[in-house]
N, C-alpha and C positions, 0 to 999 in steps of 0.2 A: 549433298554433292556426290556425283558418281566418281569412281576412281579414274585416274588418268595415267598415261605413260610419259615419262620425261626422259629424253635422250641425253646422256652425258657422253664424255669422250671415251668411256670404256664400256658402258652397258646401258640397257633400258631398265628403268625402275618404275614400278607401279606403287602408288600409295592408296591406302583405303580412305573412305570418307571420314571416319572418326579421326584419324591422324591428320587429315587435311584440315578439319575443323579446329583441332587443337593448335595447329600451326597458324591458322588464320587468326585466331584470337590472340596468340602470342605475338604476331606481327602488329595487330591493332594495339595491344598493350604497349608494345615498343614505341609505336608512333605517338601514343598519348604521353608516354614518358619523355619523348623528345620535346613535345610541346611544353610540358611542365618545366623541364630543364631550361628551355629557351626563355620562358616567362620569368623564371627565377633569376636569370643571369643578364637579361637584356637591360640596357640603359634607358631605353626609349619607351615612353608611355604608349606610343602608337602600337608597340608590340605587346607589352605586358598588360595594358588596360584594354585596348581596342581589339587585340588579337588579330592584327594585320599581319598574318603569316600564312604560309602554305607549307605543310610538312608531309613528307611521304616516304614510304619504303617501296622500292621498285625491284623488279626482277632483273636478270642480267641483260635484257634488251632495253631496259629503261621504262617498262610499263608498270604503273603503280599497282600495288597489291594491298596497301594499307595506308590510310592517311589519318591526320588529326584535323578536324574541321577548324578552319579559320576563314580566310577569303577563298571562296570555292573555286574561283578561276585560277588561283595560284597553283593548285595541285596538278591540274591537267597541263598547265603551262610548264610545270617542272618536267613532266614527261617529254614534252617537245624539246626543252633545253638539254636534257640529258642525252637524247638521241642525236641532237646536233653536235654535242660535245664528243660523243663516240665517233661520229663521222670525221670530226676535225682532228682529234687526237690519235685515234686508232686504239683498239682494245689493248694492244701490247704496251701502250704507254701508261696504262692505269695500274698503279702498283699499290700493294698494301700500305696503309698509313697515309696515302695521298688525300688531300682535301682541296677542292677546286672552287674558284669563284668565277661566275659567268654573268655578265650584265650587258653584253652586246645585244641590243634590243631585238634585232631581227632573228637571233637564235634563242634568246632567253625568254621571249614572250612577254616582256614587260619593259618599263623604262629603266634608266640607269640607276635610279635610287631603289629599285626592287631587285637587288642582286640575288641570283640563285647560287647557294653554296651547296655542294654535293660531294659525297665521298663514295668511292667504289667499296664494295664489301667482298672480301676474299675469305675463302676457307681452304686452308692447305694450298695456298697460292692459286686457287681456282676462283675466277670472278663469278660470284653468285648473285650479285644485286647491287643496289645503290641506296643510300640514304640521302634525302634532300631536305633543304630548309630555305625558304624564301621569305624575306621580310622587307619592310620599308625602312631604309636607313636615312639619316638626316642630311648628309651632305657628301657629295663626291665631285666637287668642283663644277657643278652645273653653273650656268652664267648668272643666275639669280639665287640668292639664298632662299631656302624653303621649297619653292616650286617654280617651274618654268611654264609660263602660259603663252609665250609669243616667240619661241624659237622657230627658225626657218630652215635649219638643217641639223643633222645629228651632232655636228661638232660644237654646238652651243649647249649641249645637254650633259656634259660631264665626262668623267673618266670612263674608258671602256676596258673591261677585263675579258679577253676572249679565251675562257677556259684556263685561267692562270692558277698556279699552285699556291695556295696559302700554306700548305704543309706538304713536304716531300718525304715520303716514307716515315711519317711521324715527327719530322723536324720542321719547326716553323721557318717559313721563308721570309726573313726580315725585309728583303728587297720590296716585296709587295706591300707589306704593312708600312714601310717607310714612304712609299709612294702615296698611300692613303694619308699618312700623318702629315706630309708636307703639301697636300693638295685638298685638304678638307677644312672648311671653316669651323667645324666642330669635331676635331680629330679624336678626342678622347671618347666621346659618345659613339662616334661612327665605328671606331675600331672595337670598342666594347661590344657593340651590337653584332659586328661581324664575328667576333670571338664567341659570342653567344650562339650564333648559327653553327659555328664549328662544334661547340659543345653538344648541340642538339644532334648533329650528324654523327659525331663519335658515339653518342648514346645509341643511335639507331644501328650503327655498325656493330657495336659490342653485343647488343641484344640479338641481332640476327645471326651473328656468329655463334652465339650460345645455342640457338635453335639448330643451326647446322651441325654443331658438335654433338648434340643429343640425338638427332635423327639421321644425320648424314646429308651432304650437299645434294645428292641425287634425290632423296626424298623431299627435301625442302624445295628444290626446283620443280619437282612433280606437283607438289602442293600448290606452288605459285601458279603453275599452269592450270591446275584444277580450279583455283579461285577465280581466275580470269575467264575460264571456259564457262563456269557456272554463272558468272556475272553476265556473260553474253547470252546465255540461255534465258535468264530472267528478262533481259531487255527485249529479246525477240518475242517471247511470249506476250509481253505487254504491248509491243509494237503491233502484233497481229490483231489486237483488240481495238486499236485506234481507227477512226474513220480514214478512208483512203481518198486521196484527192490532191489537188494543187491549189495553193492560195498565195496571194501576194499582198504586201503591205509596205508602207514606207513611213518614216518619221524623220525628225531633224534634230541635229545638235545645234545649239544656239549660234555658234560661230566657231571658227578655228583658232581664235585668239589673235589673228593677224588681220584678216578681212572681217571687221567687226559686224558688218551688216549682211554678211553672206550666211544664210542657213545652209548647213551641210547635210545632204540627203543620205539617209541609210535606207537602201532598197533591198527587200528580201522576197524571195519566192521559196515556199516550203512545199515539198512534195513528199507524201507518205505513200509508199507502196507496200507490197507484201513482205519485202526483205530488207528495206532500208528507208531511212528518212534522209532526204537531201535538203540542206539549207543553202540556198544559192544567193550570194550577195551581188550578182551581176547587176549593173545599173546604179550602184552606189557611187557617190561623188568621187571625182578624180581631180588631180591638180590642186590638192589641198595644201596651202602654204604653211599653215600653222601646225602645232604639235599634237593634234588629236588623231593622227593616223595610227592604225593599230598594227603591231607585229602580227603576222598571220597566226602564230601560236596562241595569242590572246583571243583572236576571233574564234578559233576552234574551241578554245576553253569555255567562253561564255555560251556558245552554242551547245556544248556538252552539258553545261549546267541546266539549260532548258530541257534538253533531251532526257536527262536523268530525272528531272522533276516530273516529267510526263510518264516515265516508264518504270524506274526503280527508285522512288524517293525514300523508301524505308530501309534500304540496305547501304552499307558503307561504299564509298567510291572505289571502284577497281577499273582498270583500263578496259576489261572485257565488256563493261556496260556500254561502251561507245563504239564497238565494232559495227553495229548496224547504222551508224551515223556517218554521213559524208557531207563535208562543208566545202563549198565552191566559192572561190574568191578570184578577183582580177588583180594580178600584181600591178602595183602603182596606184591602186585605189585606196580610199580611206580605210578599207577593211583588209588591206594587204600592203603594208608599207615595204618599200625596198630602199636600200641605201641611196642617197643620204637623207631620205624623207624624215622629218622630225616626228618623234613619237612620245614626247614626254608627258603630255596631258592625256591620259588614257581613258577619258570619260566616255568616248564612243563605245568602249567595251562594257561600260556600266549601263548605258542606255540601250544598247543593241538587243539585249535579251527580250525586252518588252516589245520590240518591233517583231520579233519572231512570234511572240504570243499574240500580237495584233493580227498577224496573218492566220494563225491557228484558230483564233476566235471566230473566223468566218465559217470554219468547217466543224468546230467542236465547241460552241459557246457554253456547253454544259460542263466542260472539262478544264477550261482556263479562266483566270480572273480578268477583270478589266485592268487597265493600266494602274500602277501605283503612282505615288508622287513622282516616280520615274527617275530619281537621282539620288546620289549619296549625300549631296549637300554638305560638303566638307568645308570647315573653316579652320585655317591655320594662322596662328599668331607667332611672331618672332621679334626679337630685338635684344636689348640689354636690360636685364632685371636690376632696377635700382636697389633692391634689397641685398643683392649679392655681388653686383658689379660684373656678373658673368652673362654670356650669351644664353638666351633661352629660345626654345621652339616647342610649342605645344599645338596639338591639333585634335579635332574631334569630328566625327561624322554624325549628322543628325538623322533622327528617325523620320520616316514618311508614313503617310496613310497607304494601306494596301487597297487594291481594287475589289469592289463587290463581285460576287461569284454566285453560281447557281445554288450553292449550299448555304449562303448567308452573307452577312456584311463583311467588308474588308476589315482587317485589323487596324487599330488606331495606333499610330506612332511607334512603329517598329523599324528595325534596320532593313535597308533595301534588299531586294531579293538577290542581288549580286554578292552579298556578304553575309550569308545566313549564320555563319559561325562567329560573327563579330559583335562588339558592343560599342557604346559611345564612351567618351571620357567623362568620368564623374565631375560634377561641379567642384567638389572639394579638391580634387587633384589639380584641375585647371587653376583654381584660385591660389593654391599653395605653391605651385611651381612657376607661376607667371604673374605679371602685373595686369591681370584681367579680373574684373568683377562681374559676376553674372547677376544682372539686375532682375531678370525674370526668365522663366522657363516653363512652358506649358503647352497644352493643346491649342490648335487654331480652330475656333468655332466656324462652321459653315465651309470648311475647306474640302470636306469629303463630297464627292459627287452624289447628288440625289439619285435614288433609284429604289425599286422594290427591295433590293438589298443595297444598303448605303455603302459608298466608298468610305474607307477609314480616313480619319482626319490627320493632318500633319501637325507639326509642332512649330513653336517659335522660341528662339533663345536670344536674349539681349545681352551683349557684351559691352562693358565700359572699360576702356583701356586707361590705366592709371599712370602710364608712362608712354613716351613716344615709342611707337611700335609699327610693325607692318602687319596688316590683316589681309590674308590671301583667301579669297572666296572661290571655291571649286564647285560651281553650280552651273550646269550646262543644259538644263531643260527649264527655261523660264519663258520662252517665246511661244511654246506650244503647250496646250493643256492636256492633262492625262485623259486618255480616251475612255469611252464607256462601252458597254455591251447592250444590245437590244435598244430599248427606249430609255436607257439610263442617261444621265447627264454627266459631262466631264467634271473632274475635280479641279480645284483651284491650283494654279501653278506655283512653283517655287519662286522666291525672289529675295533679294538682299537689300536692306535699306541702311544707308549711312546717315547718321545724324538726323533721325526722324523728328518731324515737327519743328525743324529749324530752317533758316534761310539757306542752309547748306545741304538740305536733304537730297540724296541721290538714290534712285532705285536701280538696281543692276543685277547681274548674274556673276559669271566668272570674272574676277578682277584682282588686281594687285594694288593694294591701297596703302599709302604712307599716312599714318595717323598720328596726330598730336595727342598729348595727355588729355584725358577727359572726353575724347571723341567716342561715339557710340556706333556699334554695328549690330543690326538685327538680322538674324538668319531665319527666314520663314520657309518652311518646307511644304510641299504640295500634298494634297489629299488624293485618295484613289478615285478612279472613275466609278460611277454607279452602274448597277446591273438591273435592267428591267424598268418598267414604268414606275416613277416615284408615287403616282397617284394610286397605285395598287399596294403601297406599303400600309400595313395595319396602323390605324391612328394611335393605338396604345404604344406602339414601338416608336412612333415619331415623338410622342409625349415623353417617353423615356429618354430619347436623345436630347430633348430640350432640357429636361431635368439634369442630365449629366453634362450639359454644356457643350455638346457636340453640334447642336443645331439651334439657331436662334428662333425666337418666337416668330419674327418676320419671315425667316426662311421656311419655317414649318408651313406657314400659310401660303407663301408664294410658290414654293417648289413641290410641296406635298399635298396642298389643299387641306391642311389640318389646322384647326383653330385650337391653340393651347393657352390656357390661362397662365400668365406669367408669374403668378403667386402660388397657386395651388398645383400647377402643372397638370391639371385635369383637362381632358378633351371636351370641347363644346360640340356635342354631336350634331346639333342643328346647324351651327355655323359651318361645321366641316362639310355637311351634306350640301349646303349652298355653294361652298367653294368648289367642291368636286363636280357638282351639277353644272356650275358655270363653265368649267373646263370642258365637260362633255358637250355642252351646248354650242361651243365654238369649234368642236372637232370636225 
């Protein structure tokens, strides 16, 4: 990194590259320590097992300079929330020892159960930055326990905190905590998780203050500027190497949770020029009644994730990475909610990144993958645990298959690209903490899209509820299949099955289900789309897929034109030639 000049209230200070690097790594270490403290103190497995969090250290303007990977879109959303808080409160209102909570969706970049907790960082009474922590908490008086799938305005979605003080100059504000205590179905766990966020932020404040004490606030500020300037340079160098052009694509969210039969269109046009990438969501659905509308900060955040994956995937997130990116939205559309539009079910932001990739695949099919299973496929259970007599709520996100790409096959059964720092909830944890029994869990054969490079396969997990419970399925890409590239074939879509093989069998997607004891729910996730002609895939690789259980013998013959012995898993070369010749004869 080259040196930079940082203007303070008294003078101009220049920092050298070595000092900047030392400070950069100190800030990254501080963010990692924030994450460790959060996971040690959180009450909620969604936080400490799944890593459903976003943690950042930001400069005095609210721009992130160091983060701890969790849910990628959270960190950029934190930038947006802090900036709106500065506008709302004014800098003079931010005092040493203050800690704020913000979950007003249109400012905070997420729904009410993803509150942003942040703390200003001062050195000798000068504001030098912010520490932030966002997590998913369990209950803040939203109309339904667990999750809201069918709200029609913001007032059904829980308590709003518009930059409220949890701590004022280091003293706990009991008024706010009492509001939470008397308005949450699970007050102990919710307050415990918010206090864990506070602990994480206080850690970030303390560590950043130690850096400022060692080097001086001016040098720290100059280093923060240098970190973001360097991040911008890296992004612009990478942007210059991308193909130039304009490409459009669209895809759909299954429904908005209210109009069950209405597909919700996400429409994007991506333009890459010499100096910037523009992601324009003009033409996306309007007048969406249900809660899949996105706060604009979330739309900007998931677009930033795609941009970073294309330009600077190997370096930590800093705000400078995104200076060459411009996101265009229409207020009042599904991509830019305005009050009082409902925003609770944020799945549009999880599906939207792959619509951007779908557009880019037209201009750079050698640089982007085919569509993954396309969803986070979350399952949440809640009720009263008969073993303890207490309320329980546990959730997990399922892995999906990734899309095939120019460099090879898509990965099998990994977390969706919108949450690269996350994990799923282990079987042992779910069974210990809830009346759920996991009857089976494994890969879904033939779910990956056939191609010269195969799409990765999805997974299936079977839950048997041993007590009356509510099972909430958050799956919103079931009605469209994961798209392929070139002559590849689409992957199999996600779907949820209630009570399979019985007279009560129901196949569905996003849903809120009241379940009796001994009822069964199967969460099947989608496979990635294929890349290239599947009849060009080497027969020995198809045979290996059959041996590993990713492709069935029948699908090997049908989709790849490869005859595989079901016992020895050897390729029958003559039969394979006949199968492939037959396809060529009909071409």
